[in-house]
C-alpha positions in Angstrom: 15.6 -3.3 -9.2 18.6 -4.8 -8.7 20.8 -4.7 -5.7 24.1 -6.1 -4.1 23.1 -8.6 -1.2 22.7 -6.7 1.7 22.0 -7.7 5.1 19.4 -5.9 7.8 22.9 -3.7 9.1 22.6 -2.0 5.4 19.0 -1.4 4.9 18.1 2.0 6.7 14.2 2.9 7.2 12.8 6.5 7.1 9.2 6.2 8.2 6.3 9.2 7.8 3.6 8.3 10.3 1.5 9.1 7.4 -1.5 7.7 5.2 -2.3 7.0 1.5 -5.8 5.2 0.7 -7.6 4.7 -2.0 -11.2 3.7 0.0 -14.7 3.5 0.0 -14.4 4.0 3.9 -13.6 7.6 4.8 -10.7 7.2 7.8 -11.7 8.5 10.9 -8.1 7.7 12.7 -5.5 9.8 13.9 -2.8 9.6 11.3 -2.7 12.3 8.8 -3.7 11.6 5.2 -2.2 12.3 2.0 -4.1 14.3 -0.6 -2.7 12.9 -3.9 -5.5 14.8 -5.9 -7.9 12.0 -6.8 -11.5 12.8 -6.0 -13.7 11.4 -3.8 -16.7 11.3 -6.4 -14.3 9.4 -8.9 -13.9 6.8 -6.1 -17.5 6.2 -5.4 -18.4 5.3 -8.4 -16.1 2.5 -8.6 -17.4 -1.0 -7.6 -17.9 -2.1 -4.0 -14.2 -4.3 -3.0 -14.6 -6.4 -0.3 -11.5 -6.5 1.5 -9.8 -9.0 4.5 -8.5 -7.6 7.6 -10.3 -4.1 7.7 -8.3 -1.7 10.0 -4.7 -3.6 9.5 -2.1 -0.9 8.2 0.0 -1.7 5.1 3.8 0.2 4.5 3.8 2.1 1.8 6.6 2.7 -0.2 7.6 6.2 -1.0 11.2 5.6 -2.5 14.1 3.2 -2.7 18.0 4.3 -2.8 21.3 2.4 -2.9 24.3 4.4 -2.0 27.6 3.5 -1.9 26.3 -0.3 -1.0 23.4 1.1 1.8 19.9 0.5 1.0 17.6 3.5 1.6 14.2 3.0 2.2 11.2 5.8 2.5 8.0 4.4 3.7 4.2 5.7 5.1 1.0 4.0 5.4 -1.5 3.0 3.6 -4.5 0.3 4.3 -4.9 -3.4 3.6 -8.5 -2.3 2.3 -6.6 0.3 0.0 -3.8 -2.8 -1.2 -7.4 -4.7 -2.5 -9.1 -1.5 -3.9 -5.7 -0.5 -5.7 -5.6 -3.9 -7.8 -9.1 -4.2 -8.6 -9.7 -0.5 -9.5 -6.5 0.9 -11.2 -7.8 -0.9 -14.3 -10.6 1.3 -14.7 -9.0 4.6 -13.9 -7.8 6.8 -16.9 -4.9 9.2 -17.2 -4.1 11.6 -14.4 -6.1 9.5 -11.8 -4.5 6.3 -12.8 -0.9 7.9 -13.2 -1.4 9.6 -9.3 -1.9 6.2 -8.2 0.5 4.6 -9.6 3.4 6.8 -8.5 1.7 7.0 -5.0 0.0 4.2 -3.9 2.6 1.5 -3.4 1.8 -1.2 -0.8 5.0 -3.2 0.2 5.0 -6.3 -0.1 8.1 -9.2 0.5 8.9 -12.6 -1.1 12.1 -14.8 0.1 13.5 -16.5 -2.8 14.4 -20.1 -1.0 16.9 -22.1 -2.1 16.9 -25.8 -0.8 19.9 -28.2 -0.1 19.3 -30.3 -3.2 19.4 -27.0 -5.5 15.5 -26.3 -5.8 13.4 -23.0 -5.8 10.7 -23.0 -3.6 7.4 -21.9 -5.7 3.8 -21.7 -5.0 0.6 -22.1 -7.1 -1.2 -18.7 -5.5 -4.5 -19.9 -3.7 -7.4 -17.1 -2.5 -4.9 -14.6 -1.9 -3.4 -11.8 -5.1 -3.9 -13.6 -8.5 -5.3 -17.4 -7.8 -4.1 -20.0 -10.0 -0.6 -18.3 -11.1 2.8 -19.0 -9.9 5.0 -17.2 -7.2 7.6 -18.1 -5.4 7.8 -19.0 -1.5 7.1 -17.5 1.0 6.0 -14.2 0.0 3.6 -12.0 2.2 2.9 -8.1 3.5 3.7 -6.0 5.8 1.2 -5.5 8.1 0.5 -3.6 11.6 -3.3 -3.1 13.7 -1.3 -0.7 15.5 0.4 2.3 13.8 2.5 2.8 16.4 4.2 -0.5 16.0 5.7 -0.7 12.3 6.4 -3.8 11.2 10.2 -4.6 10.4 11.0 -6.1 7.3 13.5 -8.7 7.8 11.4 -9.9 10.7 8.2 -10.1 9.1 9.5 -12.2 5.8 11.1 -14.7 8.9 7.9 -14.4 9.7 6.1 -14.9 6.0 8.8 -18.1 5.9 7.9 -19.5 9.8 4.2 -19.4 9.0 3.8 -20.5 5.2 6.7 -23.2 4.6 7.7 -24.1 8.2 10.9 -22.6 8.1 12.7 -21.9 11.8 14.2 -18.6 12.3 18.0 -19.8 12.8 18.1 -23.7 12.7 16.5 -24.2 9.4 19.1 -21.3 7.9 22.5 -21.6 6.5 23.4 -18.4 5.2 21.9 -15.3 6.4 19.2 -13.5 4.5 19.7 -11.2 2.1 17.9 -8.3 0.6 19.0 -8.7 -3.3 16.5 -6.4 -5.0 12.6 -4.9 -5.5 10.5 -5.9 -8.2 6.8 -4.0 -9.0 4.4 -5.4 -11.6 2.4 -2.7 -13.7 -0.1 -4.9 -15.1 -1.7 -7.3 -12.2 -0.5 -6.7 -9.1 0.9 -3.3 -9.2 2.4 -3.3 -5.2 5.8 -3.4 -5.3 8.0 -6.7 -3.8 10.9 -6.6 -1.8 13.1 -9.4 -2.8 15.3 -11.5 -0.3 17.3 -14.7 -1.1 18.5 -17.7 1.7 19.7 -20.6 1.6 18.2 -23.9 3.9 19.9 -27.4 4.6 16.7 -28.8 4.0 15.7 -30.7 1.0 12.7 -29.5 -0.9 10.8 -32.4 -0.1 11.7 -31.7 3.3 10.4 -27.9 3.2 7.1 -29.3 1.4 5.9 -31.8 4.2 6.8 -28.5 6.6 4.5 -26.5 4.8 1.5 -28.8 4.4 1.2 -29.0 7.9 1.7 -25.6 8.4 -1.7 -23.2 8.5 -3.5 -25.1 5.3 -6.9 -23.2 6.3 -4.9 -20.0 4.9 -5.6 -20.8 1.7 -2.9 -18.5 0.4 -1.4 -21.2 -2.2 -3.1 -24.6 -3.7 0.6 -26.1 -4.2 4.0 -25.9 -3.7 6.5 -27.1 -5.8 10.2 -26.7 -6.7 11.8 -25.6 -9.6 16.2 -25.9 -10.4 17.8 -23.1 -9.6 20.6 -23.9 -11.9 21.4 -21.4 -14.9 19.7 -23.1 -18.1 17.1 -24.9 -16.1 15.8 -21.4 -14.4 16.0 -19.7 -17.6 13.8 -22.7 -19.6 11.2 -22.5 -16.6 10.6 -18.6 -17.0 10.8 -18.6 -20.5 8.3 -21.4 -21.1 5.9 -20.7 -17.8 2.8 -18.1 -18.6 1.3 -18.3 -15.5 4.0 -16.6 -13.6 2.8 -13.4 -11.9 4.8 -10.3 -13.2 6.2 -9.6 -9.5 7.0 -13.4 -9.2 8.8 -12.8 -12.9 11.0 -9.9 -11.6 11.9 -11.7 -8.2 12.9 -14.9 -10.4 14.9 -12.1 -12.5 16.5 -10.6 -9.3 17.3 -14.2 -8.3 18.9 -15.0 -11.6 21.1 -11.9 -11.5 22.2 -12.5 -7.9 23.0 -16.9 -8.4 24.3 -16.9 -12.5 25.5 -12.8 -12.7 24.8 -10.2 -15.6 25.1 -11.9 -18.7 22.5 -14.4 -17.8 20.2 -11.8 -16.8 20.6 -10.3 -20.1 19.7 -13.2 -22.0 17.0 -13.3 -19.6 15.8 -9.8 -20.5 15.9 -11.0 -24.4 14.1 -13.9 -24.1 11.4 -12.2 -22.3 11.0 -9.0 -24.5 10.7 -11.1 -27.2 7.4 -12.8 -25.7 5.9 -9.0 -25.3 7.5 -8.2 -21.7 8.7 -4.8 -21.0 11.1 -4.8 -18.4 12.7 -1.5 -16.7 15.4 -2.4 -14.6 17.1 -0.2 -11.9 20.2 -0.1 -10.1 20.6 2.9 -8.0 17.0 4.2 -7.5 13.7 2.8 -7.9 10.6 4.4 -9.4 
């Protein structure tokens, strides 16, 4: 979904304190649980999935719309265990069960398209998290909390990821406001929708990389950072030639290209990718 760049004041969140889960471990907390009609017998027959950070709540997307320039996002919760189960179990399910999960379980993530002072876009090779060995813009991460009464804030969370992963200090390292420019969802590998932000920094890519290397290497979230040019032809060539981009990451690059280079660039990029058997669905007013 491509939207005009919107700041925090133009993004409105409505949230329900309820839980959608895909998990062999029955939830025993005090949040109301949403039943989407997938029997526990089906879930119990699936292979065991170890998941990181148990007892962690993740914002789950219910709907996103744009009306008169304002963005409206509706959320509830899922669990991090459910997020990782989704990636591994969904291909094993069929028919109505698979569709119900695809329509209901949408753990929300975010990524920031960071354009450096030398007109480079910060990318990463994923490590231990998500889909190892594939490429995605950096920083990226989920909207998580251990206390469901303390709901994650979308813009604050992505700034936190930028500090944690690539060392950007809120305020001093940016020379633009952070804008929300769209949302992407890969339905082949990662499944969860990703909110796409954009910001510029006065730092060069080499400076950003040095900051990142000094931050948290033990997290093993990215094997390496690298840069791609934001110029029209170079960005298009990278997307067309590179087979290792995670689908959500490809969607992020498409949305960024639209923001940076306009509708004609976007149409050309879609056409080139469709020739490579990518199926791309574009939304402009309502996601899902």
